[in-house]
Kinemage of the C-alpha trace (Angstrom):
@kinemage 1
@onewidth
@group {chain A} dominant
@subgroup {mainchain}
@vectorlist {calphas} color= white
{ca met a 1} P 13.275 -35.273 24.357
{ca ser a 2} L 16.830 -34.774 25.095
{ca phe a 3} L 20.372 -36.444 23.989
{ca gln a 4} L 23.303 -37.155 25.789
{ca leu a 5} L 25.339 -37.798 22.873
{ca ile a 6} L 25.384 -35.827 19.520
{ca asp a 7} L 25.563 -39.297 17.779
{ca asp a 8} L 22.318 -40.733 20.076
{ca leu a 9} L 20.420 -37.929 17.285
{ca pro a 10} L 18.031 -40.264 14.530
{ca asn a 11} L 20.141 -38.257 11.650
{ca gly a 12} L 23.703 -38.317 13.281
{ca arg a 13} L 25.349 -35.562 13.334
{ca val a 14} L 25.233 -33.218 9.993
{ca asn a 15} L 21.138 -32.749 9.649
{ca arg a 16} L 18.305 -31.506 11.603
{ca phe a 17} L 16.187 -33.707 13.541
{ca glu a 18} L 12.890 -32.080 13.716
{ca leu a 19} L 11.370 -31.533 17.264
{ca asp a 20} L 7.831 -30.489 16.809
{ca gln a 21} L 6.560 -29.173 13.528
{ca thr a 22} L 4.042 -26.822 14.507
{ca ala a 23} L 5.202 -25.937 18.523
{ca asn a 24} L 3.336 -22.586 18.266
{ca phe a 25} L 0.570 -21.294 15.735
{ca tyr a 26} L -0.459 -17.744 16.068
{ca leu a 27} L -1.534 -14.498 14.053
{ca lys a 28} L 1.140 -11.846 13.728
{ca asp a 29} L -1.847 -8.954 13.439
{ca ser a 30} L -4.958 -9.068 15.378
{ca asn a 31} L -6.308 -6.655 12.317
{ca ile a 32} L -5.397 -9.231 9.534
{ca ala a 33} L -7.361 -11.815 9.493
{ca asp a 34} L -5.173 -14.284 8.171
{ca ser a 35} L -1.901 -13.290 9.273
{ca tyr a 36} L -0.541 -16.727 10.330
{ca val a 37} L 2.473 -17.556 11.681
{ca ile a 38} L 3.657 -21.311 12.247
{ca val a 39} L 6.576 -21.967 14.797
{ca glu a 40} L 8.815 -25.200 13.821
{ca thr a 41} L 11.358 -26.649 16.361
{ca ser a 42} L 14.426 -28.586 15.167
{ca ala a 43} L 17.714 -29.849 16.700
{ca gln a 44} L 21.259 -29.770 14.754
{ca ala a 45} L 24.511 -30.338 15.959
{ca lys a 46} L 25.805 -26.536 16.456
{ca asp a 47} L 29.562 -27.073 14.327
{ca ser a 48} L 27.200 -27.698 11.665
{ca tyr a 49} L 24.620 -25.493 11.580
{ca asp a 50} L 23.862 -23.238 8.920
{ca pro a 51} L 20.945 -20.198 8.870
{ca thr a 52} L 18.083 -21.080 6.862
{ca pro a 53} L 17.774 -18.302 4.378
{ca ala a 54} L 14.968 -15.360 4.431
{ca gly a 55} L 11.921 -16.788 2.349
{ca thr a 56} L 12.427 -19.629 2.712
{ca gln a 57} L 9.242 -22.429 1.653
{ca his a 58} L 8.167 -24.577 4.788
{ca pro a 59} L 9.197 -28.074 3.401
{ca lys a 60} L 5.241 -29.299 4.083
{ca lys a 61} L 3.097 -26.813 4.660
{ca thr a 62} L 3.461 -24.371 1.259
{ca lys a 63} L 1.977 -21.527 1.451
{ca tyr a 64} L 4.671 -20.231 5.075
{ca tyr a 65} L 7.517 -18.441 4.485
{ca leu a 66} L 11.014 -18.235 6.851
{ca phe a 67} L 10.948 -14.960 8.289
{ca glu a 68} L 13.046 -15.626 11.762
{ca glu a 69} L 15.456 -18.285 13.014
{ca thr a 70} L 16.878 -18.025 16.337
{ca val a 71} L 19.091 -20.788 18.223
{ca gln a 72} L 19.729 -21.766 21.789
{ca asp a 73} L 22.743 -23.941 23.257
{ca ile a 74} L 21.208 -26.637 24.939
{ca gly a 75} L 24.002 -28.532 25.693
{ca gly a 76} L 25.490 -31.737 24.021
{ca gly a 77} L 26.949 -29.965 20.968
{ca leu a 78} L 23.449 -28.838 20.174
{ca phe a 79} L 21.402 -25.972 19.147
{ca lys a 80} L 17.142 -26.240 19.333
{ca ile a 81} L 16.458 -24.105 16.230
{ca gln a 82} L 13.250 -22.373 16.481
{ca ser a 83} L 11.857 -21.458 13.499
{ca lys a 84} L 9.204 -19.411 12.218
{ca tyr a 85} L 7.190 -19.724 8.694
{ca ala a 86} L 4.607 -16.762 7.796
{ca ile a 87} L 1.811 -17.083 5.509
{ca val a 88} L 1.028 -13.974 2.308
{ca pro a 89} L -1.960 -12.346 3.850
{ca lys a 90} L -4.787 -12.185 1.348
{ca thr a 91} L -5.916 -8.355 0.407
{ca trp a 92} L -7.773 -6.628 3.096
{ca tyr a 93} L -9.349 -3.282 3.725
{ca asp a 94} L -9.343 -0.866 6.557
{ca phe a 95} L -10.449 2.996 6.599
{ca glu a 96} L -8.552 5.841 8.178
{ca val a 97} L -8.810 9.807 7.704
{ca ile a 98} L -6.311 11.624 6.389
{ca gln a 99} L -5.648 15.207 4.984
{ca leu a 100} L -6.713 15.688 1.391
{ca pro a 101} L -5.354 18.566 -0.701
{ca tyr a 102} L -8.041 20.190 -2.972
{ca leu a 103} L -8.089 23.483 -5.671
{ca lys a 104} L -11.087 25.312 -7.141
{ca phe a 105} L -10.570 27.749 -9.482
{ca trp a 106} L -13.176 30.199 -11.328
{ca gly a 107} L -12.440 32.052 -14.150
{ca leu a 108} L -14.781 34.869 -16.007
{ca ser a 109} L -14.683 35.366 -19.620
{ca val a 110} L -16.508 38.292 -21.436
{ca ile a 111} L -17.342 38.229 -25.337
{ca gly a 112} L -18.652 41.500 -26.650
{ca gly a 113} L -19.513 43.468 -29.181
{ca gly a 114} L -21.979 46.170 -30.674
{ca gly a 115} L -22.070 47.634 -27.231
{ca ile a 116} L -22.926 44.148 -25.775
{ca ser a 117} L -20.742 42.316 -23.735
{ca ile a 118} L -21.614 38.755 -22.618
{ca gly a 119} L -20.056 37.237 -19.352
{ca thr a 120} L -19.778 33.378 -18.412
{ca ser a 121} L -18.212 32.463 -15.805
{ca tyr a 122} L -16.134 28.957 -15.157
{ca leu a 123} L -15.812 26.875 -12.047
{ca ser a 124} L -13.465 23.839 -11.656
{ca ala a 125} L -12.397 21.644 -9.156
{ca phe a 126} L -9.489 19.349 -8.196
{ca leu a 127} L -8.743 17.064 -5.612
{ca asn a 128} L -5.365 15.681 -4.856
{ca val a 129} L -3.471 19.516 -6.014
{ca gln a 130} L -3.349 22.446 -4.272
{ca ser a 131} L -1.655 24.996 -7.420
{ca thr a 132} L -3.019 25.821 -11.118
{ca asp a 133} L 0.494 25.442 -11.860
{ca asp a 134} L 0.442 21.900 -10.800
{ca leu a 135} L -2.404 21.260 -13.821
{ca tyr a 136} L -2.063 19.371 -16.511
{ca phe a 137} L -3.265 21.523 -19.827
{ca phe a 138} L -5.345 23.655 -18.087
{ca asn a 139} L -5.001 26.956 -19.234
{ca thr a 140} L -5.613 30.148 -16.701
{ca glu a 141} L -5.226 32.858 -19.215
{ca gly a 142} L -7.740 34.383 -21.505
{ca phe a 143} L -9.933 35.323 -18.801
{ca thr a 144} L -11.027 38.647 -17.911
{ca asp a 145} L -10.606 38.358 -14.266
{ca ser a 146} L -10.227 34.741 -12.260
{ca lys a 147} L -9.357 32.868 -8.737
{ca ser a 148} L -8.237 30.496 -7.125
{ca lys a 149} L -8.983 29.013 -3.697
{ca ser a 150} L -7.406 26.169 -2.192
{ca gly a 151} L -6.717 24.124 1.036
{ca thr a 152} L -7.116 20.612 2.583
{ca ile a 153} L -10.278 18.713 3.940
{ca asn a 154} L -10.630 15.836 6.219
{ca ala a 155} L -11.317 12.920 4.123
{ca ala a 156} L -12.123 8.844 4.829
{ca cys a 157} L -10.095 6.559 2.549
{ca arg a 158} L -10.345 3.162 2.354
{ca ile a 159} L -7.283 1.681 2.499
{ca lys a 160} L -6.774 -1.782 0.549
{ca tyr a 161} L -3.467 -4.072 1.971
{ca asp a 162} L -2.081 -5.997 -0.470
{ca tyr a 163} L 1.101 -8.190 -0.713
{ca asp a 164} L 3.825 -9.848 -2.637
{ca leu a 165} L 6.321 -12.600 -1.953
{ca ile a 166} L 9.969 -11.417 -3.358
{ca thr a 167} L 13.049 -13.892 -3.219
{ca leu a 168} L 16.048 -13.536 -1.160
{ca asp a 169} L 17.698 -12.245 -4.461
{ca gln a 170} L 15.776 -9.874 -5.233
{ca lys a 171} L 15.838 -8.106 -1.587
{ca gln a 172} L 19.434 -7.904 -1.901
{ca asp a 173} L 19.901 -6.609 -5.389
{ca gly a 174} L 16.948 -4.488 -5.359
{ca asn a 175} L 15.648 -5.976 -8.282
{ca ile a 176} L 12.286 -5.289 -6.535
{ca asp a 177} L 9.273 -4.492 -8.346
{ca leu a 178} L 5.944 -3.590 -6.372
{ca pro a 179} L 3.833 -1.548 -8.928
{ca phe a 180} L 0.221 0.121 -7.839
{ca asp a 181} L -2.680 0.348 -9.889
{ca val a 182} L -2.866 2.982 -12.402
{ca ser a 183} L -6.354 4.970 -12.907
{ca ser a 184} L -8.178 5.699 -16.478
{ca asp a 185} L -10.544 7.863 -14.869
{ca ala a 186} L -10.717 10.500 -17.514
{ca gln a 187} L -10.132 13.181 -14.937
{ca ser a 188} L -7.492 11.390 -13.513
{ca phe a 189} L -3.856 12.903 -14.791
{ca gly a 190} L -0.308 12.675 -13.592
{ca asp a 191} L -1.127 8.927 -12.124
{ca gly a 192} L 1.288 6.239 -12.282
{ca ala a 193} L 2.522 3.197 -11.020
{ca tyr a 194} L 5.388 4.538 -8.516
{ca asn a 195} L 3.193 7.766 -7.686
{ca cys a 196} L -0.051 9.671 -6.996
{ca gly a 197} L -2.031 12.153 -9.298
{ca tyr a 198} L -4.687 14.803 -8.770
{ca phe a 199} L -7.857 14.081 -10.510
{ca gly a 200} L -11.002 16.540 -11.357
{ca ala a 201} L -14.351 16.552 -11.120
{ca ser a 202} L -16.972 15.122 -13.493
{ca thr a 203} L -18.994 18.403 -13.695
{ca asn a 204} L -15.492 20.448 -14.623
{ca pro a 205} L -16.260 23.282 -15.822
{ca glu a 206} L -19.567 24.393 -14.090
{ca thr a 207} L -20.814 27.584 -15.581
{ca asn a 208} L -21.976 30.823 -13.776
{ca lys a 209} L -21.241 29.445 -10.296
{ca ser a 210} L -19.698 31.491 -7.434
{ca ile a 211} L -16.143 29.784 -6.507
{ca asp a 212} L -18.036 29.269 -3.166
{ca gln a 213} L -19.850 27.194 -4.692
{ca pro a 214} L -19.934 23.234 -3.058
{ca val a 215} L -18.132 20.986 -5.698
{ca thr a 216} L -19.354 16.958 -4.803
{ca phe a 217} L -16.896 14.368 -6.003
{ca thr a 218} L -19.205 11.114 -5.583
{ca phe a 219} L -17.491 7.836 -5.385
{ca thr a 220} L -18.162 4.411 -4.472
{ca ala a 221} L -17.288 0.912 -2.893
{ca asn a 222} L -17.019 -0.418 -6.580
{ca ser a 223} L -16.026 2.441 -8.686
{ca pro a 224} L -13.670 4.162 -5.832
{ca ser a 225} L -11.282 7.337 -6.819
{ca pro a 226} L -7.927 6.965 -8.343
{ca lys a 227} L -5.106 6.662 -5.822
{ca val a 228} L -4.940 9.480 -3.386
{ca arg a 229} L -1.781 8.297 -1.428
{ca ile a 230} L 0.372 5.227 -1.508
{ca glu a 231} L 2.752 3.044 0.990
{ca ser a 232} L 4.880 0.320 0.645
{ca gly a 233} L 7.441 -1.666 3.103
{ca val a 234} L 8.394 -4.870 4.602
{ca tyr a 235} L 5.536 -6.976 6.288
{ca val a 236} L 7.589 -9.235 7.539
{ca gly a 237} L 10.709 -11.137 6.005
{ca asn a 238} L 10.225 -11.615 2.238
{ca ile a 239} L 6.521 -10.745 2.046
{ca tyr a 240} L 5.926 -6.738 0.891
{ca tyr a 241} L 2.796 -4.780 1.653
{ca arg a 242} L 1.189 -1.971 -0.387
{ca lys a 243} L -1.525 0.162 0.897
{ca thr a 244} L -3.573 2.328 -1.497
{ca tyr a 245} L -5.552 4.689 -0.543
{ca glu a 246} L -8.948 5.663 -2.066
{ca leu a 247} L -11.984 7.537 -2.103
{ca ile a 248} L -15.052 5.667 -1.896
{ca gly a 249} L -18.180 7.947 -1.327
{ca thr a 250} L -19.262 11.484 -1.463
{ca val a 251} L -16.661 14.181 -0.924
{ca glu a 252} L -17.762 17.960 -0.956
{ca val a 253} L -14.830 20.921 -1.398
């Protein structure tokens, strides 16, 4: 379709004229099953063109939102406009191996009297923390002897991806609120809507075990660990993503 004069346009000089509502349709990311993009083409007089704001809802396919618009001078005082609209993807999951910090603390308590003393050791283990100084409500004093061991382990995490659509005003004024889930696990400490905490083993403390005795943390897909890492950012346009890393299997330290 071509026009010799601007006035040949069905809607005249001012309004856009739709050329192809679905000029293209594709997956933005082959890893995301529903990361669909619709491309629409239209034409308009160059002196009447104003860019469409990012995040504008598609006029007919209302689950899609504008994230990119480009123009091409096609002569006759016209722009050909290409508008790309993305759908907000549904939640999906992936896996990744990360370096996860751990801490083990062993303390010996001795009770004595009348020439008889009884010693009991206590072993506790924690994930996503490496120093006893960072433990909440954990007293390392009062032991006859104590020691700690820390390091990192390779841990396979399930990654939860979820998405939120924000407005252009929110993006420009910074009034963006993308909180993460907060764990209610009794062994979780310091976990917040915008940060990760640490968590202890359900067996804490075990008595009369060596610090080298393995401690097992057990989680499942239906009962995952508190989050161990978080990430967020722009997926495309005004659509933001959240990545939540969590354990869903057995981890031993």
